[in-house]
C-alpha positions, 0 to 999 in steps of 0.5 A: 598790634594785630591790626598792623599784622593783619594789614601786612597779610593784606599786602601779601594777599594783594601781591599774590593775587588773592585780592585784586586791589584795595578798591574791591568792594567788601561785599564781593567777599561778604555779601551779607554785609548790610546798611545804607552804604554796604555796597560802597565800602571798599577794602581800602576803607577797612585798612584805613579805618574809614568804613562808616561801620556802626561800631562802639569802641569801648573796652570795658562796657559789657554792652559794647560790641568791642567787649562782645566781640572778644567773648562772642562764640560766633564772631562772624555772625556778630560782625555781619549784624552791624550795618554800614551807616555812614558814607565810607572814606569821609573821615577816620574813625578808629574802630576794631570792627574795621580790622575784623571785617578785613580779617573776614575778607582775607579769610574768604580770599586766602587758601589758608587760615590767617594764622597759617598764612602769617606763619608761612609768609612772615613768621617763618621767613623772618626767623621768629624764635618762638611760636605765637598764639592768635585767639579765635572765635570758638564757634566759627574759628575766625581769628580775632584780627583786631586783637589778640596775637600773643608773642614776645618782644623780639618776634614783634620787633621783626615787623618793625624792622620789616616795615622800616626796610620797606618789606625787605628781610635780609636779601629777600623781599617779603612784602611789596615795597610799594605797599609798605611805602603806602602803608606808612603814609597818611591815608588821607589829609584828614587822618595824618596819624594813620596809614594802613594799620600803622600809626604815624608820627614824629620825634625830633623831626624824625618819622615814627611808625608804630604798632599800638596795642590796647594796654600800652604795647608798642612797636615803635620804629624810627627808620632814620636811625634804625631804631626799634623799641618794643614795650609789652605792658599791662596798662596804658598811659593815661596821658596818651601817646600824642602828649609830649610828657607821656610814656610813649615819648619817654620810651623813645627818649630812654632808648636814645639815652641807652644807645648813647651810653652804649656808644660811649662804652664802646668808644671811650 
């Protein structure tokens, strides 16, 4: 779910002028980036998972870069050893490395660390009830932007509410509404399931926008009905979230049942 939060930080960085636009080239901030197409990849390509980065999205193989990134002492060095081997913006490929590179771009552009920027512009203004933990790489101090934000259900739910309300929190616009609108639209025709760090879908004809964690952690928002569902778990559903019989849809179904029960009890 950290990917969705990192995408929100990008939106705020754009709004404040720390990043000029989504079409800026990544090597403006990371000139060490290598590969045949290193000069072509843009910030937009990173937030939409369309970079062409050479990345292996496997979580349990000790030889996978995803596993190494989690334990690597110098995460920045590891990332910059990976080339851009395919032409960017051609196809969607879910890979944590895109978000980690985005986090490194933001680290270069912002006057604060990602953690402090998140605290100043989102956590505190949204009235989060508890402190959170964002894991870092021990040698270079980089936040693991692609993962590893530890918090509680109520505070995670605030991001679902923020995006459902197009960046408005109470009477204050915390995130540009145009950016939020773009974030929850398909990034391209050939990737209708993904926007800017958010998963997109529908339930009974109503749009869903979702923060999706590795082990079945979810923040599922259904803006049409003002519903936000948070599930914090330790294992994922093997059927997958696109399977109508899978746990993802069961969470939504049970939420509607609970709301109907509450409605009946309040209005006998």
